C-alpha positions, 0 to 999 in steps of 0.5 A: 661577023664572028661573036669576037670582032662584034664585041671588039668594036662594042668595046671599041666603040663604048656601047652596043646596038643591034637593029632586026638582030634579035628580032625582026623590027626591034632596036635596041642599044646598051651601054656599061656602067663601070666601078671605080676599077673600071670594071663593067658591073652594070648596063642601062639598056633601050629598045624600041621599034624601027618605026618609032626611032631610026638607028641613026636617031638612037645612036646621036640622040639616045645613045649619048643621053645613056653615056651620060646616066651611065657615066653618073651611075658609075660616079654614084658608084665610086663615091659610095664605095663601101672601103676594101671591097672590089669588083673581081673580074670572072676569067673568060667573061668578057 
């Protein structure tokens, strides 16, 4: 799969997950943290070994908790936003 296709799929799904792509036996997931304008400003990441959890467990159990936590952080960022500031996306950066 091409990188652009992978990024499109991640955007549609709302999170990234990889199994043994970066390192054999490593299962990882990441979810975005957004500022009040919807710009991704950070991410929450989780990694485990394929022997401890399955891909189905990570996507079905862990990712929903990560998304909930990221939404909470995003809400906190909106609540504590400094007036007159906003994130500025970088050209060519996702």
